[in-house]
TORKOL-4160 file (C-alpha; in steps of 0.2 Angstrom, whole numbers, padded with zeros to 4 digits, m for minus):
414
<pt num="1" X="0000" Y="0000" Z="0000"/>
<pt num="2" X="0005" Y="0018" Z="m0003"/>
<pt num="3" X="0016" Y="0028" Z="0009"/>
<pt num="4" X="0014" Y="0047" Z="0012"/>
<pt num="5" X="0024" Y="0056" Z="0024"/>
<pt num="6" X="0024" Y="0074" Z="0032"/>
<pt num="7" X="0038" Y="0085" Z="0031"/>
<pt num="8" X="0046" Y="0102" Z="0035"/>
<pt num="9" X="0044" Y="0112" Z="0020"/>
<pt num="10" X="0057" Y="0125" Z="0015"/>
<pt num="11" X="0046" Y="0139" Z="0008"/>
<pt num="12" X="0045" Y="0156" Z="0003"/>
<pt num="13" X="0044" Y="0170" Z="0016"/>
<pt num="14" X="0026" Y="0176" Z="0015"/>
<pt num="15" X="0024" Y="0190" Z="0003"/>
<pt num="16" X="0038" Y="0183" Z="m0009"/>
<pt num="17" X="0029" Y="0168" Z="m0015"/>
<pt num="18" X="0023" Y="0175" Z="m0031"/>
<pt num="19" X="0040" Y="0182" Z="m0036"/>
<pt num="20" X="0049" Y="0165" Z="m0031"/>
<pt num="21" X="0037" Y="0152" Z="m0039"/>
<pt num="22" X="0043" Y="0147" Z="m0056"/>
<pt num="23" X="0039" Y="0136" Z="m0070"/>
<pt num="24" X="0046" Y="0118" Z="m0069"/>
<pt num="25" X="0063" Y="0117" Z="m0075"/>
<pt num="26" X="0058" Y="0105" Z="m0090"/>
<pt num="27" X="0045" Y="0116" Z="m0099"/>
<pt num="28" X="0055" Y="0130" Z="m0103"/>
<pt num="29" X="0073" Y="0131" Z="m0111"/>
<pt num="30" X="0087" Y="0142" Z="m0104"/>
<pt num="31" X="0084" Y="0157" Z="m0115"/>
<pt num="32" X="0066" Y="0157" Z="m0110"/>
<pt num="33" X="0071" Y="0155" Z="m0091"/>
<pt num="34" X="0083" Y="0170" Z="m0093"/>
<pt num="35" X="0070" Y="0181" Z="m0100"/>
<pt num="36" X="0057" Y="0177" Z="m0088"/>
<pt num="37" X="0069" Y="0179" Z="m0072"/>
<pt num="38" X="0076" Y="0196" Z="m0079"/>
<pt num="39" X="0074" Y="0208" Z="m0066"/>
<pt num="40" X="0068" Y="0196" Z="m0053"/>
<pt num="41" X="0082" Y="0191" Z="m0040"/>
<pt num="42" X="0069" Y="0181" Z="m0031"/>
<pt num="43" X="0064" Y="0169" Z="m0045"/>
<pt num="44" X="0066" Y="0150" Z="m0041"/>
<pt num="45" X="0073" Y="0148" Z="m0058"/>
<pt num="46" X="0090" Y="0153" Z="m0051"/>
<pt num="47" X="0090" Y="0137" Z="m0042"/>
<pt num="48" X="0080" Y="0126" Z="m0055"/>
<pt num="49" X="0089" Y="0133" Z="m0071"/>
<pt num="50" X="0105" Y="0140" Z="m0063"/>
<pt num="51" X="0114" Y="0140" Z="m0080"/>
<pt num="52" X="0104" Y="0158" Z="m0082"/>
<pt num="53" X="0117" Y="0165" Z="m0070"/>
<pt num="54" X="0133" Y="0159" Z="m0079"/>
<pt num="55" X="0140" Y="0164" Z="m0095"/>
<pt num="56" X="0132" Y="0160" Z="m0112"/>
<pt num="57" X="0137" Y="0143" Z="m0118"/>
<pt num="58" X="0140" Y="0135" Z="m0102"/>
<pt num="59" X="0136" Y="0116" Z="m0104"/>
<pt num="60" X="0120" Y="0112" Z="m0096"/>
<pt num="61" X="0127" Y="0097" Z="m0087"/>
<pt num="62" X="0143" Y="0104" Z="m0081"/>
<pt num="63" X="0148" Y="0104" Z="m0063"/>
<pt num="64" X="0147" Y="0123" Z="m0061"/>
<pt num="65" X="0129" Y="0123" Z="m0066"/>
<pt num="66" X="0125" Y="0111" Z="m0051"/>
<pt num="67" X="0136" Y="0120" Z="m0038"/>
<pt num="68" X="0127" Y="0137" Z="m0044"/>
<pt num="69" X="0111" Y="0129" Z="m0040"/>
<pt num="70" X="0117" Y="0124" Z="m0022"/>
<pt num="71" X="0124" Y="0142" Z="m0019"/>
<pt num="72" X="0109" Y="0151" Z="m0025"/>
<pt num="73" X="0098" Y="0140" Z="m0014"/>
<pt num="74" X="0109" Y="0143" Z="0001"/>
<pt num="75" X="0108" Y="0162" Z="m0003"/>
<pt num="76" X="0089" Y="0161" Z="m0003"/>
<pt num="77" X="0090" Y="0153" Z="0014"/>
<pt num="78" X="0104" Y="0165" Z="0020"/>
<pt num="79" X="0094" Y="0180" Z="0016"/>
<pt num="80" X="0078" Y="0175" Z="0023"/>
<pt num="81" X="0068" Y="0173" Z="0007"/>
<pt num="82" X="0066" Y="0155" Z="0011"/>
<pt num="83" X="0061" Y="0148" Z="0028"/>
<pt num="84" X="0058" Y="0131" Z="0035"/>
<pt num="85" X="0043" Y="0125" Z="0045"/>
<pt num="86" X="0048" Y="0120" Z="0062"/>
<pt num="87" X="0036" Y="0105" Z="0061"/>
<pt num="88" X="0032" Y="0091" Z="0050"/>
<pt num="89" X="0015" Y="0095" Z="0040"/>
<pt num="90" X="0005" Y="0090" Z="0025"/>
<pt num="91" X="0001" Y="0104" Z="0013"/>
<pt num="92" X="m0014" Y="0106" Z="0002"/>
<pt num="93" X="m0011" Y="0115" Z="m0016"/>
<pt num="94" X="m0025" Y="0121" Z="m0026"/>
<pt num="95" X="m0023" Y="0126" Z="m0044"/>
<pt num="96" X="m0036" Y="0136" Z="m0053"/>
<pt num="97" X="m0037" Y="0137" Z="m0072"/>
<pt num="98" X="m0052" Y="0144" Z="m0083"/>
<pt num="99" X="m0064" Y="0141" Z="m0068"/>
<pt num="100" X="m0059" Y="0123" Z="m0065"/>
<pt num="101" X="m0050" Y="0119" Z="m0048"/>
<pt num="102" X="m0039" Y="0104" Z="m0043"/>
<pt num="103" X="m0033" Y="0100" Z="m0026"/>
<pt num="104" X="m0017" Y="0091" Z="m0022"/>
<pt num="105" X="m0010" Y="0084" Z="m0007"/>
<pt num="106" X="0008" Y="0090" Z="m0004"/>
<pt num="107" X="0019" Y="0077" Z="0005"/>
<pt num="108" X="0034" Y="0064" Z="0003"/>
<pt num="109" X="0032" Y="0048" Z="m0005"/>
<pt num="110" X="0044" Y="0033" Z="m0003"/>
<pt num="111" X="0057" Y="0028" Z="m0015"/>
<pt num="112" X="0054" Y="0009" Z="m0009"/>
<pt num="113" X="0036" Y="0012" Z="m0016"/>
<pt num="114" X="0044" Y="0019" Z="m0033"/>
<pt num="115" X="0055" Y="0003" Z="m0034"/>
<pt num="116" X="0041" Y="m0009" Z="m0028"/>
<pt num="117" X="0029" Y="m0003" Z="m0041"/>
<pt num="118" X="0017" Y="0004" Z="m0030"/>
<pt num="119" X="0020" Y="0021" Z="m0039"/>
<pt num="120" X="0016" Y="0016" Z="m0057"/>
<pt num="121" X="0025" Y="0024" Z="m0071"/>
<pt num="122" X="0019" Y="0025" Z="m0090"/>
<pt num="123" X="0034" Y="0032" Z="m0098"/>
<pt num="124" X="0052" Y="0028" Z="m0101"/>
<pt num="125" X="0065" Y="0039" Z="m0095"/>
<pt num="126" X="0080" Y="0046" Z="m0104"/>
<pt num="127" X="0097" Y="0042" Z="m0095"/>
<pt num="128" X="0105" Y="0059" Z="m0098"/>
<pt num="129" X="0089" Y="0068" Z="m0092"/>
<pt num="130" X="0088" Y="0057" Z="m0077"/>
<pt num="131" X="0107" Y="0059" Z="m0072"/>
<pt num="132" X="0105" Y="0078" Z="m0074"/>
<pt num="133" X="0090" Y="0078" Z="m0060"/>
<pt num="134" X="0101" Y="0066" Z="m0049"/>
<pt num="135" X="0116" Y="0077" Z="m0049"/>
<pt num="136" X="0104" Y="0092" Z="m0046"/>
<pt num="137" X="0095" Y="0084" Z="m0031"/>
<pt num="138" X="0112" Y="0077" Z="m0024"/>
<pt num="139" X="0122" Y="0093" Z="m0025"/>
<pt num="140" X="0109" Y="0104" Z="m0019"/>
<pt num="141" X="0102" Y="0092" Z="m0006"/>
<pt num="142" X="0084" Y="0096" Z="m0010"/>
<pt num="143" X="0069" Y="0090" Z="m0021"/>
<pt num="144" X="0066" Y="0107" Z="m0030"/>
<pt num="145" X="0051" Y="0102" Z="m0040"/>
<pt num="146" X="0038" Y="0090" Z="m0035"/>
<pt num="147" X="0032" Y="0073" Z="m0044"/>
<pt num="148" X="0015" Y="0075" Z="m0050"/>
<pt num="149" X="0005" Y="0060" Z="m0045"/>
<pt num="150" X="m0013" Y="0054" Z="m0046"/>
<pt num="151" X="m0023" Y="0042" Z="m0037"/>
<pt num="152" X="m0041" Y="0035" Z="m0039"/>
<pt num="153" X="m0052" Y="0048" Z="m0031"/>
<pt num="154" X="m0057" Y="0045" Z="m0013"/>
<pt num="155" X="m0072" Y="0053" Z="m0005"/>
<pt num="156" X="m0066" Y="0053" Z="0013"/>
<pt num="157" X="m0050" Y="0062" Z="0007"/>
<pt num="158" X="m0061" Y="0074" Z="m0002"/>
<pt num="159" X="m0071" Y="0078" Z="0013"/>
<pt num="160" X="m0056" Y="0081" Z="0023"/>
<pt num="161" X="m0048" Y="0092" Z="0011"/>
<pt num="162" X="m0064" Y="0102" Z="0009"/>
<pt num="163" X="m0063" Y="0106" Z="0027"/>
<pt num="164" X="m0045" Y="0111" Z="0027"/>
<pt num="165" X="m0047" Y="0123" Z="0013"/>
<pt num="166" X="m0061" Y="0133" Z="0023"/>
<pt num="167" X="m0046" Y="0140" Z="0032"/>
<pt num="168" X="m0035" Y="0154" Z="0027"/>
<pt num="169" X="m0021" Y="0150" Z="0015"/>
<pt num="170" X="m0004" Y="0155" Z="0017"/>
<pt num="171" X="m0002" Y="0158" Z="m0001"/>
<pt num="172" X="m0015" Y="0163" Z="m0014"/>
<pt num="173" X="m0009" Y="0172" Z="m0030"/>
<pt num="174" X="m0013" Y="0172" Z="m0048"/>
<pt num="175" X="0003" Y="0170" Z="m0060"/>
<pt num="176" X="0006" Y="0180" Z="m0076"/>
<pt num="177" X="m0002" Y="0166" Z="m0086"/>
<pt num="178" X="m0018" Y="0167" Z="m0077"/>
<pt num="179" X="m0016" Y="0151" Z="m0066"/>
<pt num="180" X="m0021" Y="0153" Z="m0048"/>
<pt num="181" X="m0011" Y="0146" Z="m0034"/>
<pt num="182" X="m0016" Y="0143" Z="m0017"/>
<pt num="183" X="m0007" Y="0134" Z="m0003"/>
<pt num="184" X="m0014" Y="0128" Z="0015"/>
<pt num="185" X="m0003" Y="0121" Z="0028"/>
<pt num="186" X="m0012" Y="0107" Z="0037"/>
<pt num="187" X="m0010" Y="0111" Z="0055"/>
<pt num="188" X="m0023" Y="0099" Z="0062"/>
<pt num="189" X="m0014" Y="0083" Z="0065"/>
<pt num="190" X="m0029" Y="0072" Z="0066"/>
<pt num="191" X="m0034" Y="0078" Z="0048"/>
<pt num="192" X="m0016" Y="0074" Z="0042"/>
<pt num="193" X="m0016" Y="0058" Z="0049"/>
<pt num="194" X="m0033" Y="0054" Z="0042"/>
<pt num="195" X="m0026" Y="0057" Z="0025"/>
<pt num="196" X="m0010" Y="0048" Z="0027"/>
<pt num="197" X="m0021" Y="0033" Z="0033"/>
<pt num="198" X="m0033" Y="0035" Z="0018"/>
<pt num="199" X="m0018" Y="0035" Z="0005"/>
<pt num="200" X="m0011" Y="0020" Z="0015"/>
<pt num="201" X="m0026" Y="0010" Z="0010"/>
<pt num="202" X="m0023" Y="0015" Z="m0008"/>
<pt num="203" X="m0016" Y="0002" Z="m0018"/>
<pt num="204" X="m0007" Y="0012" Z="m0031"/>
<pt num="205" X="m0001" Y="0029" Z="m0036"/>
<pt num="206" X="0002" Y="0034" Z="m0053"/>
<pt num="207" X="0015" Y="0046" Z="m0061"/>
<pt num="208" X="0006" Y="0059" Z="m0070"/>
<pt num="209" X="0020" Y="0070" Z="m0075"/>
<pt num="210" X="0037" Y="0071" Z="m0069"/>
<pt num="211" X="0045" Y="0054" Z="m0072"/>
<pt num="212" X="0063" Y="0060" Z="m0073"/>
<pt num="213" X="0060" Y="0069" Z="m0056"/>
<pt num="214" X="0053" Y="0053" Z="m0048"/>
<pt num="215" X="0067" Y="0042" Z="m0055"/>
<pt num="216" X="0080" Y="0054" Z="m0049"/>
<pt num="217" X="0073" Y="0056" Z="m0032"/>
<pt num="218" X="0071" Y="0036" Z="m0030"/>
<pt num="219" X="0089" Y="0035" Z="m0036"/>
<pt num="220" X="0097" Y="0047" Z="m0025"/>
<pt num="221" X="0089" Y="0038" Z="m0011"/>
<pt num="222" X="0095" Y="0021" Z="m0017"/>
<pt num="223" X="0113" Y="0029" Z="m0018"/>
<pt num="224" X="0113" Y="0037" Z="m0001"/>
<pt num="225" X="0107" Y="0020" Z="0007"/>
<pt num="226" X="0121" Y="0011" Z="0000"/>
<pt num="227" X="0134" Y="0025" Z="0006"/>
<pt num="228" X="0127" Y="0026" Z="0024"/>
<pt num="229" X="0133" Y="0011" Z="0034"/>
<pt num="230" X="0120" Y="0017" Z="0048"/>
<pt num="231" X="0106" Y="0018" Z="0036"/>
<pt num="232" X="0089" Y="0014" Z="0045"/>
<pt num="233" X="0075" Y="0018" Z="0031"/>
<pt num="234" X="0069" Y="0033" Z="0042"/>
<pt num="235" X="0081" Y="0046" Z="0034"/>
<pt num="236" X="0073" Y="0060" Z="0024"/>
<pt num="237" X="0083" Y="0055" Z="0009"/>
<pt num="238" X="0072" Y="0039" Z="0008"/>
<pt num="239" X="0057" Y="0051" Z="0002"/>
<pt num="240" X="0054" Y="0063" Z="m0012"/>
<pt num="241" X="0042" Y="0078" Z="m0014"/>
<pt num="242" X="0026" Y="0074" Z="m0022"/>
<pt num="243" X="0009" Y="0081" Z="m0025"/>
<pt num="244" X="m0006" Y="0070" Z="m0026"/>
<pt num="245" X="m0021" Y="0074" Z="m0036"/>
<pt num="246" X="m0037" Y="0063" Z="m0037"/>
<pt num="247" X="m0040" Y="0057" Z="m0054"/>
<pt num="248" X="m0056" Y="0065" Z="m0057"/>
<pt num="249" X="m0049" Y="0083" Z="m0055"/>
<pt num="250" X="m0036" Y="0081" Z="m0068"/>
<pt num="251" X="m0036" Y="0086" Z="m0086"/>
<pt num="252" X="m0025" Y="0079" Z="m0100"/>
<pt num="253" X="m0023" Y="0091" Z="m0115"/>
<pt num="254" X="m0019" Y="0084" Z="m0132"/>
<pt num="255" X="0000" Y="0083" Z="m0137"/>
<pt num="256" X="0002" Y="0086" Z="m0155"/>
<pt num="257" X="0015" Y="0082" Z="m0169"/>
<pt num="258" X="0022" Y="0093" Z="m0183"/>
<pt num="259" X="0034" Y="0085" Z="m0196"/>
<pt num="260" X="0047" Y="0094" Z="m0205"/>
<pt num="261" X="0046" Y="0085" Z="m0222"/>
<pt num="262" X="0038" Y="0070" Z="m0230"/>
<pt num="263" X="0054" Y="0059" Z="m0229"/>
<pt num="264" X="0057" Y="0061" Z="m0248"/>
<pt num="265" X="0039" Y="0055" Z="m0252"/>
<pt num="266" X="0027" Y="0063" Z="m0263"/>
<pt num="267" X="0010" Y="0071" Z="m0258"/>
<pt num="268" X="0001" Y="0056" Z="m0269"/>
<pt num="269" X="0011" Y="0044" Z="m0258"/>
<pt num="270" X="0006" Y="0053" Z="m0241"/>
<pt num="271" X="m0012" Y="0051" Z="m0245"/>
<pt num="272" X="m0010" Y="0033" Z="m0251"/>
<pt num="273" X="m0002" Y="0029" Z="m0234"/>
<pt num="274" X="m0016" Y="0038" Z="m0225"/>
<pt num="275" X="m0029" Y="0029" Z="m0234"/>
<pt num="276" X="m0022" Y="0013" Z="m0229"/>
<pt num="277" X="m0025" Y="0017" Z="m0211"/>
<pt num="278" X="m0038" Y="0030" Z="m0210"/>
<pt num="279" X="m0055" Y="0036" Z="m0218"/>
<pt num="280" X="m0048" Y="0053" Z="m0225"/>
<pt num="281" X="m0061" Y="0067" Z="m0226"/>
<pt num="282" X="m0057" Y="0084" Z="m0233"/>
<pt num="283" X="m0063" Y="0098" Z="m0221"/>
<pt num="284" X="m0054" Y="0113" Z="m0230"/>
<pt num="285" X="m0049" Y="0129" Z="m0222"/>
<pt num="286" X="m0058" Y="0127" Z="m0206"/>
<pt num="287" X="m0048" Y="0120" Z="m0192"/>
<pt num="288" X="m0052" Y="0102" Z="m0187"/>
<pt num="289" X="m0050" Y="0097" Z="m0168"/>
<pt num="290" X="m0054" Y="0078" Z="m0166"/>
<pt num="291" X="m0070" Y="0075" Z="m0156"/>
<pt num="292" X="m0068" Y="0058" Z="m0150"/>
<pt num="293" X="m0056" Y="0043" Z="m0149"/>
<pt num="294" X="m0051" Y="0036" Z="m0165"/>
<pt num="295" X="m0050" Y="0053" Z="m0174"/>
<pt num="296" X="m0035" Y="0063" Z="m0179"/>
<pt num="297" X="m0034" Y="0080" Z="m0187"/>
<pt num="298" X="m0021" Y="0083" Z="m0201"/>
<pt num="299" X="m0016" Y="0101" Z="m0208"/>
<pt num="300" X="m0006" Y="0100" Z="m0224"/>
<pt num="301" X="m0005" Y="0112" Z="m0238"/>
<pt num="302" X="m0017" Y="0125" Z="m0231"/>
<pt num="303" X="m0031" Y="0112" Z="m0228"/>
<pt num="304" X="m0037" Y="0102" Z="m0213"/>
<pt num="305" X="m0042" Y="0084" Z="m0215"/>
<pt num="306" X="m0051" Y="0073" Z="m0203"/>
<pt num="307" X="m0043" Y="0056" Z="m0201"/>
<pt num="308" X="m0054" Y="0042" Z="m0194"/>
<pt num="309" X="m0045" Y="0025" Z="m0189"/>
<pt num="310" X="m0052" Y="0011" Z="m0199"/>
<pt num="311" X="m0062" Y="0000" Z="m0187"/>
<pt num="312" X="m0052" Y="m0017" Z="m0192"/>
<pt num="313" X="m0036" Y="m0008" Z="m0187"/>
<pt num="314" X="m0042" Y="m0004" Z="m0169"/>
<pt num="315" X="m0034" Y="m0015" Z="m0157"/>
<pt num="316" X="m0045" Y="m0012" Z="m0142"/>
<pt num="317" X="m0039" Y="m0026" Z="m0132"/>
<pt num="318" X="m0021" Y="m0019" Z="m0131"/>
<pt num="319" X="m0021" Y="m0004" Z="m0119"/>
<pt num="320" X="m0006" Y="0004" Z="m0129"/>
<pt num="321" X="m0009" Y="m0001" Z="m0147"/>
<pt num="322" X="m0027" Y="0006" Z="m0145"/>
<pt num="323" X="m0020" Y="0023" Z="m0142"/>
<pt num="324" X="m0023" Y="0034" Z="m0156"/>
<pt num="325" X="m0005" Y="0041" Z="m0154"/>
<pt num="326" X="0001" Y="0022" Z="m0156"/>
<pt num="327" X="m0008" Y="0020" Z="m0172"/>
<pt num="328" X="m0002" Y="0035" Z="m0179"/>
<pt num="329" X="0016" Y="0032" Z="m0173"/>
<pt num="330" X="0016" Y="0013" Z="m0178"/>
<pt num="331" X="0007" Y="0015" Z="m0194"/>
<pt num="332" X="0011" Y="0032" Z="m0202"/>
<pt num="333" X="0026" Y="0041" Z="m0193"/>
<pt num="334" X="0038" Y="0026" Z="m0192"/>
<pt num="335" X="0035" Y="0017" Z="m0209"/>
<pt num="336" X="0031" Y="0033" Z="m0219"/>
<pt num="337" X="0040" Y="0048" Z="m0210"/>
<pt num="338" X="0055" Y="0037" Z="m0204"/>
<pt num="339" X="0052" Y="0042" Z="m0186"/>
<pt num="340" X="0059" Y="0026" Z="m0177"/>
<pt num="341" X="0062" Y="0035" Z="m0160"/>
<pt num="342" X="0052" Y="0051" Z="m0158"/>
<pt num="343" X="0062" Y="0055" Z="m0143"/>
<pt num="344" X="0077" Y="0058" Z="m0152"/>
<pt num="345" X="0072" Y="0062" Z="m0171"/>
<pt num="346" X="0076" Y="0080" Z="m0177"/>
<pt num="347" X="0061" Y="0078" Z="m0189"/>
<pt num="348" X="0047" Y="0079" Z="m0177"/>
<pt num="349" X="0042" Y="0091" Z="m0163"/>
<pt num="350" X="0027" Y="0091" Z="m0151"/>
<pt num="351" X="0016" Y="0105" Z="m0147"/>
<pt num="352" X="0006" Y="0105" Z="m0131"/>
<pt num="353" X="m0013" Y="0107" Z="m0135"/>
<pt num="354" X="m0014" Y="0122" Z="m0123"/>
<pt num="355" X="m0006" Y="0131" Z="m0137"/>
<pt num="356" X="m0021" Y="0127" Z="m0149"/>
<pt num="357" X="m0023" Y="0122" Z="m0166"/>
<pt num="358" X="m0018" Y="0139" Z="m0172"/>
<pt num="359" X="m0001" Y="0136" Z="m0167"/>
<pt num="360" X="0000" Y="0121" Z="m0178"/>
<pt num="361" X="m0007" Y="0131" Z="m0193"/>
<pt num="362" X="0007" Y="0144" Z="m0189"/>
<pt num="363" X="0022" Y="0132" Z="m0189"/>
<pt num="364" X="0016" Y="0123" Z="m0206"/>
<pt num="365" X="0012" Y="0140" Z="m0215"/>
<pt num="366" X="0028" Y="0147" Z="m0209"/>
<pt num="367" X="0038" Y="0134" Z="m0218"/>
<pt num="368" X="0047" Y="0126" Z="m0204"/>
<pt num="369" X="0036" Y="0111" Z="m0205"/>
<pt num="370" X="0027" Y="0101" Z="m0218"/>
<pt num="371" X="0012" Y="0094" Z="m0210"/>
<pt num="372" X="0003" Y="0094" Z="m0193"/>
<pt num="373" X="m0006" Y="0081" Z="m0184"/>
<pt num="374" X="m0019" Y="0085" Z="m0170"/>
<pt num="375" X="m0023" Y="0072" Z="m0158"/>
<pt num="376" X="m0038" Y="0068" Z="m0147"/>
<pt num="377" X="m0032" Y="0069" Z="m0128"/>
<pt num="378" X="m0027" Y="0052" Z="m0120"/>
<pt num="379" X="m0037" Y="0049" Z="m0105"/>
<pt num="380" X="m0033" Y="0047" Z="m0087"/>
<pt num="381" X="m0041" Y="0030" Z="m0087"/>
<pt num="382" X="m0031" Y="0024" Z="m0102"/>
<pt num="383" X="m0015" Y="0030" Z="m0092"/>
<pt num="384" X="m0020" Y="0020" Z="m0077"/>
<pt num="385" X="m0023" Y="0005" Z="m0088"/>
<pt num="386" X="m0006" Y="0005" Z="m0096"/>
<pt num="387" X="0002" Y="0008" Z="m0081"/>
<pt num="388" X="m0007" Y="m0006" Z="m0072"/>
<pt num="389" X="m0003" Y="m0018" Z="m0087"/>
<pt num="390" X="0016" Y="m0013" Z="m0084"/>
<pt num="391" X="0017" Y="m0005" Z="m0101"/>
<pt num="392" X="0022" Y="0012" Z="m0107"/>
<pt num="393" X="0015" Y="0024" Z="m0118"/>
<pt num="394" X="0023" Y="0031" Z="m0134"/>
<pt num="395" X="0033" Y="0047" Z="m0130"/>
<pt num="396" X="0024" Y="0063" Z="m0128"/>
<pt num="397" X="0007" Y="0055" Z="m0125"/>
<pt num="398" X="0000" Y="0067" Z="m0112"/>
<pt num="399" X="0001" Y="0085" Z="m0109"/>
<pt num="400" X="m0006" Y="0090" Z="m0092"/>
<pt num="401" X="m0011" Y="0108" Z="m0087"/>
<pt num="402" X="m0009" Y="0118" Z="m0077"/>
<pt num="403" X="0009" Y="0114" Z="m0073"/>
<pt num="404" X="0015" Y="0113" Z="m0055"/>
<pt num="405" X="0024" Y="0129" Z="m0050"/>
<pt num="406" X="0042" Y="0126" Z="m0042"/>
<pt num="407" X="0048" Y="0134" Z="m0027"/>
<pt num="408" X="0032" Y="0135" Z="m0017"/>
<pt num="409" X="0037" Y="0119" Z="m0006"/>
<pt num="410" X="0053" Y="0112" Z="m0006"/>
<pt num="411" X="0060" Y="0096" Z="0002"/>
<pt num="412" X="0076" Y="0096" Z="0010"/>
<pt num="413" X="0084" Y="0079" Z="0011"/>
<pt num="414" X="0092" Y="0082" Z="0029"/>
């Protein structure tokens, strides 16, 4: 059964939370981070993306980057911008987007649960990115960003959370992107204990977003266990920072594809390949957003097309192969476009659905890309079914919004 633990959060001095909170390290690049943090010495990007404080051209995985993260974190603490709670707590983190709310429980999950598959995964991780986060955690001695987990909704937990959020929050602000962020400290021990007990009766937790952060947190724990001859299992390094949301509050957006060229093929060959897999309907200039599973939108040569997977090609008994993204990848992107590994290919890019279909048109019309595919979002249920089956999704299958802000709650490994 799943483990959830209270912790002493390192968090912004009240009044600085909006200035400190930042996007996760992996949704913006270094140039974007430098621009966002310009003129804001409090931005957590100085810790999560410390290369912005080093000379241009500094290798992202160089030792000085990690040391800069460490020194910047220490500076935030020394200047009193960050303070640490004097007692262990759980925390509630509400995000508000477009009138929709989701309530997460912030605590620490067990590295043992990760390795014992109580925390279920649905994506492969890349070694270089994993090692980067391991080094960041190890050198800074903190979990800088939380892992985004989900669980099957629990009515008792919902009732407890609803009672907690009637109290005054410690942070409540709307970021520049319009997303609301509100945090409560759970000071009632009986409510914390009740939540922990209910999570303890939960069979599985699921990584929704943050597979590399989860892998790095677990690996740091394993390495420190091996290096500590007096290891007991109770040390803080055995746990990593997590936010747990009930599955029925989450929304997955579409994760769309754009291709740079036709891989040496002609337009006629493109449509012949599509005809083998889909029922192809020309829509014209009006944008087409897929309305149901089994539908894909395509934008090519100033026209939109509705692609419907042929019934005989739907493998509904396989949780992975039944995904629209799997059908597109296995039957079109790999054999026709030559995209064997979407994670490493330079001929494909991925566009989060939050940016809309207009962005797909812009990229294709601008000439950088030749064709775009708009997907119907993967569901939470599909994600859980795949994780339960011990399988993995194709890369870039899910795009969650809103993104968790980093820097609001930090976990120290001491």
